[in-house]
N, CA, C, O and the ligand as a Tripos MOL2 file, in Angstrom:
@<TRIPOS>MOLECULE
protein
  321   319    81     0     0
PROTEIN
NO_CHARGES

@<TRIPOS>ATOM
      1 N         122.7660   34.0210   60.2910 N.3       1 MET1
      2 CA        122.9830   34.0810   58.8500 C.3       1 MET1
      3 C         122.8400   32.6740   58.2540 C.2       1 MET1
      4 O         123.2330   31.6750   58.8560 O.2       1 MET1
      5 N         122.2710   32.6380   57.0690 N.am      2 GLU2
      6 CA        122.1750   31.3530   56.3640 C.3       2 GLU2
      7 C         123.5660   30.7920   56.1090 C.2       2 GLU2
      8 O         124.5630   31.5130   56.1210 O.2       2 GLU2
      9 N         123.6030   29.4830   55.8780 N.am      3 LYS3
     10 CA        124.8880   28.8550   55.5680 C.3       3 LYS3
     11 C         124.9480   28.4870   54.0950 C.2       3 LYS3
     12 O         123.9290   28.3120   53.4280 O.2       3 LYS3
     13 N         126.1500   28.3800   53.6230 N.am      4 LEU4
     14 CA        126.3460   27.9160   52.2490 C.3       4 LEU4
     15 C         126.0160   26.4350   52.1620 C.2       4 LEU4
     16 O         126.4830   25.6330   52.9700 O.2       4 LEU4
     17 N         125.2080   26.0840   51.1730 N.am      5 LYS5
     18 CA        124.9360   24.6560   50.9550 C.3       5 LYS5
     19 C         126.1440   24.0100   50.2830 C.2       5 LYS5
     20 O         126.9950   24.6950   49.7160 O.2       5 LYS5
     21 N         126.2030   22.6730   50.3560 N.am      6 PRO6
     22 CA        127.3040   21.9860   49.6620 C.3       6 PRO6
     23 C         127.2390   22.2190   48.1510 C.2       6 PRO6
     24 O         126.1940   22.5820   47.6120 O.2       6 PRO6
     25 N         128.3380   22.0110   47.5000 N.am      7 CYS7
     26 CA        128.4520   22.1970   46.0560 C.3       7 CYS7
     27 C         127.4200   21.3590   45.3020 C.2       7 CYS7
     28 O         127.2850   20.1630   45.5640 O.2       7 CYS7
     29 N         126.6850   21.9810   44.3620 N.am      8 PRO8
     30 CA        125.6730   21.2330   43.6140 C.3       8 PRO8
     31 C         126.2640   20.2010   42.6570 C.2       8 PRO8
     32 O         125.5580   19.2960   42.2130 O.2       8 PRO8
     33 N         127.5280   20.3240   42.3410 N.am      9 PHE9
     34 CA        128.1400   19.4030   41.3770 C.3       9 PHE9
     35 C         128.7920   18.2010   42.0510 C.2       9 PHE9
     36 O         128.6170   17.0640   41.6130 O.2       9 PHE9
     37 N         129.5410   18.4570   43.1140 N.am     10 CYS10
     38 CA        130.2840   17.3430   43.7130 C.3      10 CYS10
     39 C         129.9290   17.1160   45.1850 C.2      10 CYS10
     40 O         130.4050   16.1570   45.7930 O.2      10 CYS10
     41 N         129.0930   17.9940   45.7650 N.am     11 GLY11
     42 CA        128.7530   17.8310   47.1770 C.3      11 GLY11
     43 C         129.8370   18.3000   48.1190 C.2      11 GLY11
     44 O         129.7580   18.0860   49.3290 O.2      11 GLY11
     45 N         130.8600   18.9470   47.5580 N.am     12 GLY12
     46 CA        131.9860   19.4250   48.3720 C.3      12 GLY12
     47 C         131.6190   20.6140   49.2400 C.2      12 GLY12
     48 O         130.5160   21.1550   49.1530 O.2      12 GLY12
     49 N         132.5510   21.0020   50.0630 N.am     13 ASN13
     50 CA        132.3630   22.0900   51.0070 C.3      13 ASN13
     51 C         132.5140   23.4370   50.3000 C.2      13 ASN13
     52 O         133.5220   23.6980   49.6440 O.2      13 ASN13
     53 N         131.4890   24.2910   50.4470 N.am     14 ALA14
     54 CA        131.5560   25.6240   49.8450 C.3      14 ALA14
     55 C         132.1660   26.6180   50.8290 C.2      14 ALA14
     56 O         131.8630   26.5830   52.0210 O.2      14 ALA14
     57 N         133.0070   27.4820   50.3380 N.am     15 ILE15
     58 CA        133.7320   28.4150   51.2080 C.3      15 ILE15
     59 C         133.7210   29.8480   50.6630 C.2      15 ILE15
     60 O         133.5310   30.0810   49.4690 O.2      15 ILE15
     61 N         133.9290   30.7910   51.5750 N.am     16 PHE16
     62 CA        134.2030   32.1650   51.1860 C.3      16 PHE16
     63 C         135.7070   32.2550   50.9670 C.2      16 PHE16
     64 O         136.4940   31.9480   51.8630 O.2      16 PHE16
     65 N         136.0890   32.6670   49.8020 N.am     17 HIS17
     66 CA        137.5130   32.7510   49.4880 C.3      17 HIS17
     67 C         137.8830   34.2180   49.2700 C.2      17 HIS17
     68 O         137.4460   34.8340   48.2970 O.2      17 HIS17
     69 N         138.6730   34.7660   50.1570 N.am     18 THR18
     70 CA        139.0810   36.1700   50.0340 C.3      18 THR18
     71 C         140.0330   36.3190   48.8550 C.2      18 THR18
     72 O         141.0450   35.6250   48.7590 O.2      18 THR18
     73 N         139.6860   37.2360   47.9650 N.am     19 LYS19
     74 CA        140.4970   37.4290   46.7690 C.3      19 LYS19
     75 C         141.4200   38.6270   46.8800 C.2      19 LYS19
     76 O         142.5350   38.6110   46.3570 O.2      19 LYS19
     77 N         140.9590   39.6610   47.5560 N.am     20 SER20
     78 CA        141.8290   40.8190   47.7130 C.3      20 SER20
     79 C         141.4060   41.6570   48.8990 C.2      20 SER20
     80 O         140.2670   41.6020   49.3610 O.2      20 SER20
     81 N         142.3490   42.4230   49.3690 N.am     21 ASN21
     82 CA        142.1240   43.3450   50.4720 C.3      21 ASN21
     83 C         141.9860   44.7380   49.8610 C.2      21 ASN21
     84 O         142.9150   45.2490   49.2360 O.2      21 ASN21
     85 N         140.8130   45.3420   50.0520 N.am     22 ASN22
     86 CA        140.5360   46.6340   49.4290 C.3      22 ASN22
     87 C         140.4830   47.7430   50.4600 C.2      22 ASN22
     88 O         139.7730   48.7300   50.2630 O.2      22 ASN22
     89 N         141.2060   47.6090   51.5430 N.am     23 SER23
     90 CA        141.0120   48.5150   52.6660 C.3      23 SER23
     91 C         141.3900   49.9530   52.3480 C.2      23 SER23
     92 O         142.5390   50.2450   52.0170 O.2      23 SER23
     93 N         140.4100   50.8520   52.4520 N.am     24 PRO24
     94 CA        140.7670   52.2700   52.4210 C.3      24 PRO24
     95 C         141.3170   52.6750   53.7910 C.2      24 PRO24
     96 O         141.5390   51.8110   54.6400 O.2      24 PRO24
     97 N         141.5350   53.9370   54.0160 N.am     25 HIS25
     98 CA        142.2950   54.3610   55.1920 C.3      25 HIS25
     99 C         141.6890   53.9570   56.5370 C.2      25 HIS25
    100 O         142.3960   53.4160   57.3870 O.2      25 HIS25
    101 N         140.3910   54.2090   56.7470 N.am     26 TYR26
    102 CA        139.8140   53.9690   58.0740 C.3      26 TYR26
    103 C         138.8690   52.7770   58.1370 C.2      26 TYR26
    104 O         138.0920   52.6570   59.0840 O.2      26 TYR26
    105 N         138.9240   51.9220   57.1740 N.am     27 SER27
    106 CA        138.0880   50.7270   57.2500 C.3      27 SER27
    107 C         138.8340   49.5670   56.6090 C.2      27 SER27
    108 O         139.8760   49.7390   55.9770 O.2      27 SER27
    109 N         138.2690   48.3860   56.7900 N.am     28 ALA28
    110 CA        138.8530   47.1910   56.1990 C.3      28 ALA28
    111 C         137.8750   46.6550   55.1780 C.2      28 ALA28
    112 O         136.6870   46.5160   55.4710 O.2      28 ALA28
    113 N         138.3400   46.3590   54.0180 N.am     29 GLY29
    114 CA        137.4640   45.8380   52.9850 C.3      29 GLY29
    115 C         138.0940   44.6550   52.2870 C.2      29 GLY29
    116 O         139.3000   44.6230   52.0440 O.2      29 GLY29
    117 N         137.2670   43.6920   51.9710 N.am     30 PHE30
    118 CA        137.7420   42.5100   51.2730 C.3      30 PHE30
    119 C         136.8010   42.1940   50.1290 C.2      30 PHE30
    120 O         135.5910   42.3890   50.2440 O.2      30 PHE30
    121 N         137.3380   41.7180   49.0480 N.am     31 SER31
    122 CA        136.4620   41.1330   48.0460 C.3      31 SER31
    123 C         136.6720   39.6290   48.0860 C.2      31 SER31
    124 O         137.7750   39.1260   48.3020 O.2      31 SER31
    125 N         135.5640   38.9360   47.8690 N.am     32 PHE32
    126 CA        135.6360   37.4760   48.0030 C.3      32 PHE32
    127 C         134.7600   36.8100   46.9560 C.2      32 PHE32
    128 O         133.8810   37.4280   46.3560 O.2      32 PHE32
    129 N         135.0270   35.5580   46.7630 N.am     33 GLU33
    130 CA        134.2010   34.7220   45.9020 C.3      33 GLU33
    131 C         133.6850   33.5630   46.7330 C.2      33 GLU33
    132 O         134.2450   33.2350   47.7790 O.2      33 GLU33
    133 N         132.6130   32.9490   46.2580 N.am     34 VAL34
    134 CA        132.1430   31.7180   46.8860 C.3      34 VAL34
    135 C         132.5100   30.5920   45.9430 C.2      34 VAL34
    136 O         132.1890   30.6220   44.7550 O.2      34 VAL34
    137 N         133.1730   29.6180   46.4840 N.am     35 GLU35
    138 CA        133.6090   28.5230   45.6310 C.3      35 GLU35
    139 C         133.6060   27.2040   46.3780 C.2      35 GLU35
    140 O         133.5250   27.1550   47.6050 O.2      35 GLU35
    141 N         133.6980   26.1420   45.6000 N.am     36 CYS36
    142 CA        133.7770   24.8000   46.1740 C.3      36 CYS36
    143 C         135.2400   24.4550   46.4190 C.2      36 CYS36
    144 O         136.0950   24.6380   45.5530 O.2      36 CYS36
    145 N         135.5050   23.9540   47.6180 N.am     37 GLU37
    146 CA        136.8690   23.5650   47.9730 C.3      37 GLU37
    147 C         137.3890   22.4140   47.1270 C.2      37 GLU37
    148 O         138.5880   22.3010   46.8700 O.2      37 GLU37
    149 N         136.4640   21.5630   46.7000 N.am     38 ASP38
    150 CA        136.8880   20.3250   46.0460 C.3      38 ASP38
    151 C         137.0270   20.4410   44.5310 C.2      38 ASP38
    152 O         138.0470   20.0430   43.9680 O.2      38 ASP38
    153 N         135.9910   20.9950   43.8600 N.am     39 CYS39
    154 CA        136.0460   21.0110   42.3880 C.3      39 CYS39
    155 C         136.2920   22.4060   41.8220 C.2      39 CYS39
    156 O         136.3800   22.5670   40.6040 O.2      39 CYS39
    157 N         136.4060   23.4240   42.6910 N.am     40 ASP40
    158 CA        136.7000   24.7970   42.2660 C.3      40 ASP40
    159 C         135.5740   25.4710   41.4920 C.2      40 ASP40
    160 O         135.7760   26.5230   40.8850 O.2      40 ASP40
    161 N         134.3820   24.8620   41.5120 N.am     41 MET41
    162 CA        133.2430   25.5510   40.9360 C.3      41 MET41
    163 C         133.0270   26.8240   41.7470 C.2      41 MET41
    164 O         133.1160   26.7910   42.9740 O.2      41 MET41
    165 N         132.7460   27.9450   41.0860 N.am     42 LYS42
    166 CA        132.5420   29.1810   41.8300 C.3      42 LYS42
    167 C         131.4890   30.0480   41.1880 C.2      42 LYS42
    168 O         131.1350   29.8750   40.0220 O.2      42 LYS42
    169 N         130.9930   30.9920   41.9780 N.am     43 LEU43
    170 CA        130.0740   31.9790   41.4350 C.3      43 LEU43
    171 C         130.8620   32.9230   40.5380 C.2      43 LEU43
    172 O         132.0260   33.2180   40.8100 O.2      43 LEU43
    173 N         130.2270   33.3970   39.4680 N.am     44 PRO44
    174 CA        130.9560   34.2740   38.5380 C.3      44 PRO44
    175 C         131.2570   35.6580   39.1190 C.2      44 PRO44
    176 O         132.2000   36.3240   38.6910 O.2      44 PRO44
    177 N         130.4480   36.0860   40.0990 N.am     45 GLU45
    178 CA        130.6330   37.4400   40.6140 C.3      45 GLU45
    179 C         131.5870   37.4450   41.8130 C.2      45 GLU45
    180 O         131.7560   36.4500   42.5170 O.2      45 GLU45
    181 N         132.1940   38.6080   42.0040 N.am     46 ARG46
    182 CA        132.9110   38.8660   43.2470 C.3      46 ARG46
    183 C         132.0290   39.7180   44.1430 C.2      46 ARG46
    184 O         131.2590   40.5540   43.6690 O.2      46 ARG46
    185 N         132.1530   39.4940   45.4450 N.am     47 TYR47
    186 CA        131.3590   40.2260   46.4220 C.3      47 TYR47
    187 C         132.2890   40.9410   47.3830 C.2      47 TYR47
    188 O         133.4780   40.6360   47.4710 O.2      47 TYR47
    189 N         131.7190   41.9030   48.1040 N.am     48 GLU48
    190 CA        132.5600   42.7010   48.9930 C.3      48 GLU48
    191 C         132.0000   42.7810   50.4040 C.2      48 GLU48
    192 O         130.7970   42.6490   50.6300 O.2      48 GLU48
    193 N         132.8990   42.9970   51.3320 N.am     49 ILE49
    194 CA        132.5140   43.3230   52.7050 C.3      49 ILE49
    195 C         133.4540   44.4170   53.2010 C.2      49 ILE49
    196 O         134.6590   44.3850   52.9510 O.2      49 ILE49
    197 N         132.8780   45.3810   53.9080 N.am     50 ASN50
    198 CA        133.6770   46.4860   54.4500 C.3      50 ASN50
    199 C         133.2980   46.7090   55.9060 C.2      50 ASN50
    200 O         132.1170   46.7390   56.2540 O.2      50 ASN50
    201 N         134.2850   46.8630   56.7340 N.am     51 LEU51
    202 CA        134.0960   47.0150   58.1750 C.3      51 LEU51
    203 C         134.9150   48.1840   58.6880 C.2      51 LEU51
    204 O         135.9570   48.5240   58.1280 O.2      51 LEU51
    205 N         134.4330   48.7900   59.7510 N.am     52 SER52
    206 CA        135.2690   49.7950   60.4180 C.3      52 SER52
    207 C         135.1230   49.6470   61.9240 C.2      52 SER52
    208 O         134.1540   49.0750   62.4230 O.2      52 SER52
    209 N         136.0920   50.1660   62.6180 N.am     53 LEU53
    210 CA        136.0740   50.1790   64.0870 C.3      53 LEU53
    211 C         135.4690   51.5070   64.5290 C.2      53 LEU53
    212 O         135.9410   52.5730   64.1330 O.2      53 LEU53
    213 N         134.4120   51.4380   65.3580 N.am     54 ILE54
    214 CA        133.8040   52.7000   65.7930 C.3      54 ILE54
    215 C         134.2350   53.0440   67.2080 C.2      54 ILE54
    216 O         134.9250   52.2650   67.8640 O.2      54 ILE54
    217 N         133.8220   54.2170   67.6740 N.am     55 GLU55
    218 CA        134.3860   54.7880   68.9030 C.3      55 GLU55
    219 C         134.1440   53.9440   70.1450 C.2      55 GLU55
    220 O         134.9560   53.9550   71.0700 O.2      55 GLU55
    221 N         133.0190   53.2020   70.1740 N.am     56 ASP56
    222 CA        132.7560   52.3840   71.3660 C.3      56 ASP56
    223 C         133.4470   51.0260   71.3000 C.2      56 ASP56
    224 O         133.2480   50.1810   72.1720 O.2      56 ASP56
    225 N         134.2520   50.8210   70.2730 N.am     57 GLY57
    226 CA        135.0270   49.5910   70.1840 C.3      57 GLY57
    227 C         134.3560   48.4910   69.4000 C.2      57 GLY57
    228 O         134.9450   47.4300   69.1940 O.2      57 GLY57
    229 N         133.1310   48.7230   68.9570 N.am     58 LYS58
    230 CA        132.4500   47.7000   68.1630 C.3      58 LYS58
    231 C         132.8760   47.7920   66.6970 C.2      58 LYS58
    232 O         133.4330   48.7870   66.2330 O.2      58 LYS58
    233 N         132.5830   46.7080   66.0050 N.am     59 ILE59
    234 CA        132.8380   46.6830   64.5720 C.3      59 ILE59
    235 C         131.5770   47.1390   63.8430 C.2      59 ILE59
    236 O         130.4920   46.5970   64.0520 O.2      59 ILE59
    237 N         131.7350   48.1150   63.0110 N.am     60 ASN60
    238 CA        130.6200   48.6250   62.2240 C.3      60 ASN60
    239 C         130.7100   48.0430   60.8130 C.2      60 ASN60
    240 O         131.7270   48.1790   60.1330 O.2      60 ASN60
    241 N         129.6340   47.4000   60.3940 N.am     61 VAL61
    242 CA        129.6200   46.8210   59.0570 C.3      61 VAL61
    243 C         129.0820   47.8550   58.0790 C.2      61 VAL61
    244 O         127.9140   48.2390   58.1470 O.2      61 VAL61
    245 N         129.9190   48.2900   57.1920 N.am     62 LEU62
    246 CA        129.5430   49.3460   56.2500 C.3      62 LEU62
    247 C         128.8480   48.7680   55.0170 C.2      62 LEU62
    248 O         127.9430   49.3770   54.4480 O.2      62 LEU62
    249 N         129.2830   47.6130   54.6370 N.am     63 ASN63
    250 CA        128.8100   47.0290   53.3930 C.3      63 ASN63
    251 C         129.0590   45.5260   53.5040 C.2      63 ASN63
    252 O         130.1910   45.1000   53.7300 O.2      63 ASN63
    253 N         128.0250   44.7380   53.3490 N.am     64 ASP64
    254 CA        128.1640   43.3000   53.5790 C.3      64 ASP64
    255 C         127.3910   42.5310   52.5210 C.2      64 ASP64
    256 O         126.1620   42.4690   52.5610 O.2      64 ASP64
    257 N         128.1010   41.9560   51.5940 N.am     65 LYS65
    258 CA        127.4600   41.2170   50.5040 C.3      65 LYS65
    259 C         127.4520   39.7090   50.7530 C.2      65 LYS65
    260 O         127.1880   38.9270   49.8400 O.2      65 LYS65
    261 N         127.7440   39.3040   51.9960 N.am     66 ARG66
    262 CA        127.7910   37.8640   52.2610 C.3      66 ARG66
    263 C         126.4470   37.1890   52.0250 C.2      66 ARG66
    264 O         126.3700   36.1170   51.4250 O.2      66 ARG66
    265 N         125.3720   37.8480   52.5150 N.am     67 LEU67
    266 CA        124.0640   37.2250   52.3750 C.3      67 LEU67
    267 C         123.6590   37.1070   50.9100 C.2      67 LEU67
    268 O         123.0950   36.1000   50.4830 O.2      67 LEU67
    269 N         123.9570   38.1440   50.1610 N.am     68 GLU68
    270 CA        123.6640   38.1090   48.7280 C.3      68 GLU68
    271 C         124.4060   36.9440   48.0570 C.2      68 GLU68
    272 O         123.8520   36.2380   47.2140 O.2      68 GLU68
    273 N         125.6600   36.7660   48.4490 N.am     69 ALA69
    274 CA        126.4640   35.6810   47.8860 C.3      69 ALA69
    275 C         125.9060   34.3170   48.2950 C.2      69 ALA69
    276 O         125.8550   33.3910   47.4860 O.2      69 ALA69
    277 N         125.4880   34.2060   49.5580 N.am     70 ILE70
    278 CA        124.9300   32.9370   50.0470 C.3      70 ILE70
    279 C         123.6490   32.5920   49.2890 C.2      70 ILE70
    280 O         123.4480   31.4550   48.8610 O.2      70 ILE70
    281 N         122.7770   33.6110   49.1310 N.am     71 LYS71
    282 CA        121.5160   33.3710   48.4250 C.3      71 LYS71
    283 C         121.7720   32.9340   46.9850 C.2      71 LYS71
    284 O         121.1140   32.0300   46.4700 O.2      71 LYS71
    285 N         122.7270   33.5810   46.3540 N.am     72 LYS72
    286 CA        123.0500   33.2470   44.9650 C.3      72 LYS72
    287 C         123.5640   31.8160   44.8840 C.2      72 LYS72
    288 O         123.1440   31.0430   44.0230 O.2      72 LYS72
    289 N         124.4550   31.4780   45.7660 N.am     73 TRP73
    290 CA        125.0350   30.1310   45.7650 C.3      73 TRP73
    291 C         123.9560   29.0910   46.0500 C.2      73 TRP73
    292 O         123.8570   28.0830   45.3500 O.2      73 TRP73
    293 N         123.1600   29.3370   47.0680 N.am     74 ASN74
    294 CA        122.1560   28.3520   47.4730 C.3      74 ASN74
    295 C         121.0470   28.2140   46.4340 C.2      74 ASN74
    296 O         120.4760   27.1380   46.2590 O.2      74 ASN74
    297 N         120.7510   29.3130   45.7500 N.am     75 HIS75
    298 CA        119.7690   29.2550   44.6710 C.3      75 HIS75
    299 C         120.2840   28.3450   43.5670 C.2      75 HIS75
    300 O         119.5420   27.5400   43.0050 O.2      75 HIS75
    301 N         121.5380   28.4860   43.2760 N.am     76 ARG76
    302 CA        122.1580   27.6510   42.2600 C.3      76 ARG76
    303 C         122.0880   26.1770   42.6690 C.2      76 ARG76
    304 O         121.8640   25.2970   41.8380 O.2      76 ARG76
    305 N         122.2820   25.9280   43.9590 N.am     77 CYS77
    306 CA        122.1910   24.5590   44.4650 C.3      77 CYS77
    307 C         120.7840   24.0080   44.2550 C.2      77 CYS77
    308 O         120.5970   22.8640   43.8380 O.2      77 CYS77
    309 N         119.7800   24.8730   44.5620 N.am     78 GLY78
    310 CA        118.4010   24.4500   44.4380 C.3      78 GLY78
    311 C         117.9920   24.1600   43.0080 C.2      78 GLY78
    312 O         117.0900   23.3610   42.7600 O.2      78 GLY78
    313 N         118.6620   24.8160   42.0620 N.am     79 ALA79
    314 CA        118.3070   24.6790   40.6440 C.3      79 ALA79
    315 C         118.8200   23.3770   40.0690 C.2      79 ALA79
    316 O         118.4700   23.0170   38.9440 O.2      79 ALA79
    317 N         119.6430   22.6660   40.8190 N.am     80 ASN80
    318 CA        120.2160   21.4440   40.2740 C.3      80 ASN80
    319 C         119.5500   20.1980   40.8280 C.2      80 ASN80
    320 O         119.9240   19.0840   40.4630 O.2      80 ASN80
    321 ZN        132.3120   20.9810   43.9700 Zn       81 ZN81
@<TRIPOS>BOND
     1     1     2 1
     2     2     3 1
     3     3     4 2
     4     3     5 am
     5     5     6 1
     6     6     7 1
     7     7     8 2
     8     7     9 am
     9     9    10 1
    10    10    11 1
    11    11    12 2
    12    11    13 am
    13    13    14 1
    14    14    15 1
    15    15    16 2
    16    15    17 am
    17    17    18 1
    18    18    19 1
    19    19    20 2
    20    19    21 am
    21    21    22 1
    22    22    23 1
    23    23    24 2
    24    23    25 am
    25    25    26 1
    26    26    27 1
    27    27    28 2
    28    27    29 am
    29    29    30 1
    30    30    31 1
    31    31    32 2
    32    31    33 am
    33    33    34 1
    34    34    35 1
    35    35    36 2
    36    35    37 am
    37    37    38 1
    38    38    39 1
    39    39    40 2
    40    39    41 am
    41    41    42 1
    42    42    43 1
    43    43    44 2
    44    43    45 am
    45    45    46 1
    46    46    47 1
    47    47    48 2
    48    47    49 am
    49    49    50 1
    50    50    51 1
    51    51    52 2
    52    51    53 am
    53    53    54 1
    54    54    55 1
    55    55    56 2
    56    55    57 am
    57    57    58 1
    58    58    59 1
    59    59    60 2
    60    59    61 am
    61    61    62 1
    62    62    63 1
    63    63    64 2
    64    63    65 am
    65    65    66 1
    66    66    67 1
    67    67    68 2
    68    67    69 am
    69    69    70 1
    70    70    71 1
    71    71    72 2
    72    71    73 am
    73    73    74 1
    74    74    75 1
    75    75    76 2
    76    75    77 am
    77    77    78 1
    78    78    79 1
    79    79    80 2
    80    79    81 am
    81    81    82 1
    82    82    83 1
    83    83    84 2
    84    83    85 am
    85    85    86 1
    86    86    87 1
    87    87    88 2
    88    87    89 am
    89    89    90 1
    90    90    91 1
    91    91    92 2
    92    91    93 am
    93    93    94 1
    94    94    95 1
    95    95    96 2
    96    95    97 am
    97    97    98 1
    98    98    99 1
    99    99   100 2
   100    99   101 am
   101   101   102 1
   102   102   103 1
   103   103   104 2
   104   103   105 am
   105   105   106 1
   106   106   107 1
   107   107   108 2
   108   107   109 am
   109   109   110 1
   110   110   111 1
   111   111   112 2
   112   111   113 am
   113   113   114 1
   114   114   115 1
   115   115   116 2
   116   115   117 am
   117   117   118 1
   118   118   119 1
   119   119   120 2
   120   119   121 am
   121   121   122 1
   122   122   123 1
   123   123   124 2
   124   123   125 am
   125   125   126 1
   126   126   127 1
   127   127   128 2
   128   127   129 am
   129   129   130 1
   130   130   131 1
   131   131   132 2
   132   131   133 am
   133   133   134 1
   134   134   135 1
   135   135   136 2
   136   135   137 am
   137   137   138 1
   138   138   139 1
   139   139   140 2
   140   139   141 am
   141   141   142 1
   142   142   143 1
   143   143   144 2
   144   143   145 am
   145   145   146 1
   146   146   147 1
   147   147   148 2
   148   147   149 am
   149   149   150 1
   150   150   151 1
   151   151   152 2
   152   151   153 am
   153   153   154 1
   154   154   155 1
   155   155   156 2
   156   155   157 am
   157   157   158 1
   158   158   159 1
   159   159   160 2
   160   159   161 am
   161   161   162 1
   162   162   163 1
   163   163   164 2
   164   163   165 am
   165   165   166 1
   166   166   167 1
   167   167   168 2
   168   167   169 am
   169   169   170 1
   170   170   171 1
   171   171   172 2
   172   171   173 am
   173   173   174 1
   174   174   175 1
   175   175   176 2
   176   175   177 am
   177   177   178 1
   178   178   179 1
   179   179   180 2
   180   179   181 am
   181   181   182 1
   182   182   183 1
   183   183   184 2
   184   183   185 am
   185   185   186 1
   186   186   187 1
   187   187   188 2
   188   187   189 am
   189   189   190 1
   190   190   191 1
   191   191   192 2
   192   191   193 am
   193   193   194 1
   194   194   195 1
   195   195   196 2
   196   195   197 am
   197   197   198 1
   198   198   199 1
   199   199   200 2
   200   199   201 am
   201   201   202 1
   202   202   203 1
   203   203   204 2
   204   203   205 am
   205   205   206 1
   206   206   207 1
   207   207   208 2
   208   207   209 am
   209   209   210 1
   210   210   211 1
   211   211   212 2
   212   211   213 am
   213   213   214 1
   214   214   215 1
   215   215   216 2
   216   215   217 am
   217   217   218 1
   218   218   219 1
   219   219   220 2
   220   219   221 am
   221   221   222 1
   222   222   223 1
   223   223   224 2
   224   223   225 am
   225   225   226 1
   226   226   227 1
   227   227   228 2
   228   227   229 am
   229   229   230 1
   230   230   231 1
   231   231   232 2
   232   231   233 am
   233   233   234 1
   234   234   235 1
   235   235   236 2
   236   235   237 am
   237   237   238 1
   238   238   239 1
   239   239   240 2
   240   239   241 am
   241   241   242 1
   242   242   243 1
   243   243   244 2
   244   243   245 am
   245   245   246 1
   246   246   247 1
   247   247   248 2
   248   247   249 am
   249   249   250 1
   250   250   251 1
   251   251   252 2
   252   251   253 am
   253   253   254 1
   254   254   255 1
   255   255   256 2
   256   255   257 am
   257   257   258 1
   258   258   259 1
   259   259   260 2
   260   259   261 am
   261   261   262 1
   262   262   263 1
   263   263   264 2
   264   263   265 am
   265   265   266 1
   266   266   267 1
   267   267   268 2
   268   267   269 am
   269   269   270 1
   270   270   271 1
   271   271   272 2
   272   271   273 am
   273   273   274 1
   274   274   275 1
   275   275   276 2
   276   275   277 am
   277   277   278 1
   278   278   279 1
   279   279   280 2
   280   279   281 am
   281   281   282 1
   282   282   283 1
   283   283   284 2
   284   283   285 am
   285   285   286 1
   286   286   287 1
   287   287   288 2
   288   287   289 am
   289   289   290 1
   290   290   291 1
   291   291   292 2
   292   291   293 am
   293   293   294 1
   294   294   295 1
   295   295   296 2
   296   295   297 am
   297   297   298 1
   298   298   299 1
   299   299   300 2
   300   299   301 am
   301   301   302 1
   302   302   303 1
   303   303   304 2
   304   303   305 am
   305   305   306 1
   306   306   307 1
   307   307   308 2
   308   307   309 am
   309   309   310 1
   310   310   311 1
   311   311   312 2
   312   311   313 am
   313   313   314 1
   314   314   315 1
   315   315   316 2
   316   315   317 am
   317   317   318 1
   318   318   319 1
   319   319   320 2
@<TRIPOS>SUBSTRUCTURE
     1 MET1         2 RESIDUE 1 A MET
     2 GLU2         6 RESIDUE 1 A GLU
     3 LYS3        10 RESIDUE 1 A LYS
     4 LEU4        14 RESIDUE 1 A LEU
     5 LYS5        18 RESIDUE 1 A LYS
     6 PRO6        22 RESIDUE 1 A PRO
     7 CYS7        26 RESIDUE 1 A CYS
     8 PRO8        30 RESIDUE 1 A PRO
     9 PHE9        34 RESIDUE 1 A PHE
    10 CYS10       38 RESIDUE 1 A CYS
    11 GLY11       42 RESIDUE 1 A GLY
    12 GLY12       46 RESIDUE 1 A GLY
    13 ASN13       50 RESIDUE 1 A ASN
    14 ALA14       54 RESIDUE 1 A ALA
    15 ILE15       58 RESIDUE 1 A ILE
    16 PHE16       62 RESIDUE 1 A PHE
    17 HIS17       66 RESIDUE 1 A HIS
    18 THR18       70 RESIDUE 1 A THR
    19 LYS19       74 RESIDUE 1 A LYS
    20 SER20       78 RESIDUE 1 A SER
    21 ASN21       82 RESIDUE 1 A ASN
    22 ASN22       86 RESIDUE 1 A ASN
    23 SER23       90 RESIDUE 1 A SER
    24 PRO24       94 RESIDUE 1 A PRO
    25 HIS25       98 RESIDUE 1 A HIS
    26 TYR26      102 RESIDUE 1 A TYR
    27 SER27      106 RESIDUE 1 A SER
    28 ALA28      110 RESIDUE 1 A ALA
    29 GLY29      114 RESIDUE 1 A GLY
    30 PHE30      118 RESIDUE 1 A PHE
    31 SER31      122 RESIDUE 1 A SER
    32 PHE32      126 RESIDUE 1 A PHE
    33 GLU33      130 RESIDUE 1 A GLU
    34 VAL34      134 RESIDUE 1 A VAL
    35 GLU35      138 RESIDUE 1 A GLU
    36 CYS36      142 RESIDUE 1 A CYS
    37 GLU37      146 RESIDUE 1 A GLU
    38 ASP38      150 RESIDUE 1 A ASP
    39 CYS39      154 RESIDUE 1 A CYS
    40 ASP40      158 RESIDUE 1 A ASP
    41 MET41      162 RESIDUE 1 A MET
    42 LYS42      166 RESIDUE 1 A LYS
    43 LEU43      170 RESIDUE 1 A LEU
    44 PRO44      174 RESIDUE 1 A PRO
    45 GLU45      178 RESIDUE 1 A GLU
    46 ARG46      182 RESIDUE 1 A ARG
    47 TYR47      186 RESIDUE 1 A TYR
    48 GLU48      190 RESIDUE 1 A GLU
    49 ILE49      194 RESIDUE 1 A ILE
    50 ASN50      198 RESIDUE 1 A ASN
    51 LEU51      202 RESIDUE 1 A LEU
    52 SER52      206 RESIDUE 1 A SER
    53 LEU53      210 RESIDUE 1 A LEU
    54 ILE54      214 RESIDUE 1 A ILE
    55 GLU55      218 RESIDUE 1 A GLU
    56 ASP56      222 RESIDUE 1 A ASP
    57 GLY57      226 RESIDUE 1 A GLY
    58 LYS58      230 RESIDUE 1 A LYS
    59 ILE59      234 RESIDUE 1 A ILE
    60 ASN60      238 RESIDUE 1 A ASN
    61 VAL61      242 RESIDUE 1 A VAL
    62 LEU62      246 RESIDUE 1 A LEU
    63 ASN63      250 RESIDUE 1 A ASN
    64 ASP64      254 RESIDUE 1 A ASP
    65 LYS65      258 RESIDUE 1 A LYS
    66 ARG66      262 RESIDUE 1 A ARG
    67 LEU67      266 RESIDUE 1 A LEU
    68 GLU68      270 RESIDUE 1 A GLU
    69 ALA69      274 RESIDUE 1 A ALA
    70 ILE70      278 RESIDUE 1 A ILE
    71 LYS71      282 RESIDUE 1 A LYS
    72 LYS72      286 RESIDUE 1 A LYS
    73 TRP73      290 RESIDUE 1 A TRP
    74 ASN74      294 RESIDUE 1 A ASN
    75 HIS75      298 RESIDUE 1 A HIS
    76 ARG76      302 RESIDUE 1 A ARG
    77 CYS77      306 RESIDUE 1 A CYS
    78 GLY78      310 RESIDUE 1 A GLY
    79 ALA79      314 RESIDUE 1 A ALA
    80 ASN80      318 RESIDUE 1 A ASN
    81 ZN81       321 GROUP 0 **** ****
């Protein structure tokens, strides 16, 4: 997976910040934002990831917006 580039404004470390736990009964879901640790600049949208445990013991990814969030963040970096 691509990595988050440093913050376009201050060069700080960009992070996935979990905002809430949206877990329905048989899966785990989180909504998160991408933001800068140092200056608190963040993407305006919230993104989601949902996971479940399947019968063979693996984690099944039902919905994963991490890449979309990374692309959005990195595009913003490139525009500056
Ligand atoms: Zn910053």
